[in-house]
Legacy VTK file of the C-alpha trace (Angstrom):
# vtk DataFile Version 3.0
C-alpha trace
ASCII
DATASET POLYDATA
POINTS 150 float
12.410 18.087 2.326
13.487 16.929 -1.111
13.697 19.570 -3.829
13.342 19.639 -7.601
12.866 16.397 -9.459
13.948 14.496 -6.336
10.659 15.579 -4.755
8.634 14.545 -7.805
10.462 11.186 -7.983
9.563 10.665 -4.317
5.880 11.077 -5.214
6.019 8.831 -8.301
8.469 6.124 -7.246
8.080 5.841 -3.487
4.501 6.995 -2.946
3.012 5.504 -6.120
1.652 8.614 -7.822
1.162 8.630 -11.615
1.701 11.582 -13.960
-1.782 12.226 -15.339
-0.916 15.360 -17.331
2.150 17.421 -18.104
3.186 20.528 -19.990
6.352 20.476 -22.120
8.453 23.372 -23.398
9.389 23.568 -27.088
12.784 22.014 -26.235
11.057 19.054 -24.542
11.765 20.187 -20.967
8.945 19.743 -18.478
7.155 22.945 -17.450
4.608 21.261 -15.187
3.479 17.853 -13.954
0.099 16.924 -12.493
0.271 13.790 -10.320
-2.473 11.537 -8.987
-2.666 8.606 -6.604
-6.307 7.746 -7.269
-8.921 8.289 -9.971
-9.102 12.081 -9.805
-7.146 14.069 -12.374
-4.484 15.184 -9.881
-3.640 15.426 -6.212
-0.499 17.579 -6.480
1.208 19.675 -9.144
4.829 20.663 -9.677
5.915 23.627 -11.822
9.393 24.355 -13.162
10.514 27.584 -11.494
13.864 29.376 -11.832
15.936 26.278 -12.497
14.131 24.147 -9.915
10.963 22.102 -9.988
8.818 23.311 -7.148
5.620 22.304 -5.433
2.802 24.301 -7.001
-0.382 23.137 -5.302
-2.396 20.409 -3.625
-5.763 19.628 -5.227
-8.978 18.577 -3.505
-12.032 17.252 -5.316
-15.545 18.627 -4.814
-18.701 17.136 -6.305
-20.081 20.035 -8.345
-19.686 23.523 -9.797
-22.118 24.675 -7.087
-19.672 23.484 -4.435
-16.872 25.438 -6.157
-19.077 28.548 -5.923
-19.762 27.816 -2.246
-16.018 27.411 -1.666
-15.439 30.830 -3.272
-18.088 32.346 -0.976
-16.514 30.759 2.115
-13.001 31.803 1.123
-14.091 35.407 0.555
-16.192 35.457 3.759
-13.129 34.359 5.744
-10.702 36.748 3.978
-8.689 33.895 2.479
-6.507 35.043 -0.407
-8.006 33.771 -3.673
-5.387 33.247 -6.348
-7.410 32.308 -9.430
-11.028 31.571 -10.172
-13.595 30.387 -10.117
-12.754 29.292 -13.661
-12.263 26.226 -15.859
-9.072 24.367 -16.808
-8.133 22.722 -20.068
-5.899 20.504 -17.914
-8.204 18.185 -15.948
-11.270 19.548 -17.821
-12.596 20.666 -14.450
-13.904 23.822 -12.816
-11.651 25.264 -10.160
-10.669 27.885 -7.634
-7.182 28.382 -6.192
-6.407 29.928 -2.820
-3.546 30.304 -0.357
-3.523 28.745 3.097
-2.116 30.655 6.118
1.371 29.189 5.460
1.357 30.596 1.907
0.846 27.288 0.103
-1.417 27.277 -2.949
-4.365 24.887 -2.808
-7.061 24.064 -5.313
-10.574 22.757 -5.042
-11.992 21.469 -8.305
-14.913 19.518 -9.690
-15.672 17.699 -12.901
-13.059 16.474 -15.296
-12.293 12.918 -16.225
-11.516 9.821 -14.180
-7.872 8.799 -14.230
-6.834 5.149 -14.591
-3.203 3.919 -14.433
-3.331 2.526 -17.985
-4.417 5.890 -19.406
-1.609 7.585 -21.347
-0.226 10.808 -19.856
-1.922 13.797 -21.486
0.755 16.146 -22.807
0.247 19.852 -23.448
2.805 22.034 -25.197
4.140 25.412 -24.170
2.125 27.220 -26.852
-1.073 25.714 -25.332
-0.225 26.779 -21.779
-2.743 29.633 -21.482
-5.599 27.459 -22.731
-4.420 24.493 -20.634
-4.465 26.389 -17.359
-6.976 29.189 -17.984
-9.421 27.739 -20.468
-11.897 30.656 -20.505
-9.283 33.405 -20.528
-7.018 31.586 -22.991
-3.928 33.340 -21.716
-1.534 32.770 -18.852
-1.534 34.749 -15.628
2.251 34.946 -15.026
1.833 34.922 -11.227
0.389 31.445 -11.525
3.775 30.027 -12.583
6.021 32.207 -10.435
4.546 31.750 -6.950
5.539 28.297 -5.722
6.671 26.730 -2.445
LINES 1 151
150 0 1 2 3 4 5 6 7 8 9 10 11 12 13 14 15 16 17 18 19 20 21 22 23 24 25 26 27 28 29 30 31 32 33 34 35 36 37 38 39 40 41 42 43 44 45 46 47 48 49 50 51 52 53 54 55 56 57 58 59 60 61 62 63 64 65 66 67 68 69 70 71 72 73 74 75 76 77 78 79 80 81 82 83 84 85 86 87 88 89 90 91 92 93 94 95 96 97 98 99 100 101 102 103 104 105 106 107 108 109 110 111 112 113 114 115 116 117 118 119 120 121 122 123 124 125 126 127 128 129 130 131 132 133 134 135 136 137 138 139 140 141 142 143 144 145 146 147 148 149
């Protein structure tokens, strides 16, 4: 499988994904990219990790906050490891819960947010906004969120 930016280029160039949102470091380097192939805010996310850009999570859209709560109940009932949430993002403006599948990959189910269109400019967050961008309610970053990638 392709690694680093080669993997992200595969998604954007070959598979036709668009970068809906991104987070940039103070030096202009990319910390994270949120890619979509439809009208939802993102389908996959990549996070810069230890000199490589790694797959962070796949995202699946649900219709409502109530369905996010039901997902949390089902995950807990089935002893699935919940990573973060339920909570709200600044990125995507949606409500969310993250969990790990049996292979250790992070997944997200989210609801709400905006509709993405290809002519919409990429929303750019800066490093100093990272806590608010990812964990809107908490306003600070959970370091594990950026260090556990696949």
